[in-house]
N, C-alpha and C positions, 0 to 999 in steps of 0.2 A: 598465551602460548599458542604458536599455530600447532593446528592438528591436521594429519594427513590421512587420504585413504587412498587405496588403489584402484584405478578401473580396471572392471573384469573383462573377458572377451567380448561380452555384450555392453560394454561402454556404461555398465551401472558401477555406482558405488557406493558402498555402505556410510552411511551419515555415524560419524563417530557419538558415543555414548553422553559426552560432554554437551555436545551440541543439541542432542534430542532432547537431554533434560533442560538446558537453558532455555530451548524454545517450547518446551512441554510438546514434543512431538511424539507419536507412538504409531504402530503399523496402521495403514489405511489412511493415515492424515494427507491430505492435498498439501502440497508446497509450491511455492512460486520462485522463479529461477528469474534473475535481471542480470543484465551484463553492462557495466557502468566503466569507461576508463581501461578496457582491458581486463576487469575482474570480475569474475561472476560472483553474484548474490544468492543466498537461498534465505527464504522467510516463509513461515508458515501461512497458508492460506486462509483469510478470513472466513468464519463460519458465515457471515452474512455479509454481502458486498453493502448492501443498503446502508447497515451499522456502521461498514468501515469508511463509507464517504459521507456519514452523517456531520453535519457542521461544517463541512471544508469550506463552503461558501458564505458563512456567517458575516464575514466583513466585507463582501463583495460590493455590498452597497455605499460603505462609509466614506469611500472617496467622493461620492455624488451628493453627500448631505442626507444619506439615508433613503431606503426605497419609498416612503411616503412621498418626502420632498421631492424626488426625482419624477414621480406619478404625476405629481400636484403641477410640475412647472411642464412635464410633456403635456397634459390636460390643458394646461392655460394657452399653451402655443396652439391648440386646434382651433381656439374661439376666433 
């Protein structure tokens, strides 16, 4: 069910309780906003950007046969 909140004169908005509970937000938490396709999205900021990015590149080398194989071919080409 869509929830609504009105902008104040300072362009501030209160995040509805249901959303705060669902996203585990409390006063002082940092949130991120994104705009996609003319819609705005709110998400909790990660406590650690390093942890949030961990593992994103784990499949990056698979299309090249793995990192070891790629490096071996590159090194062989130097000879």
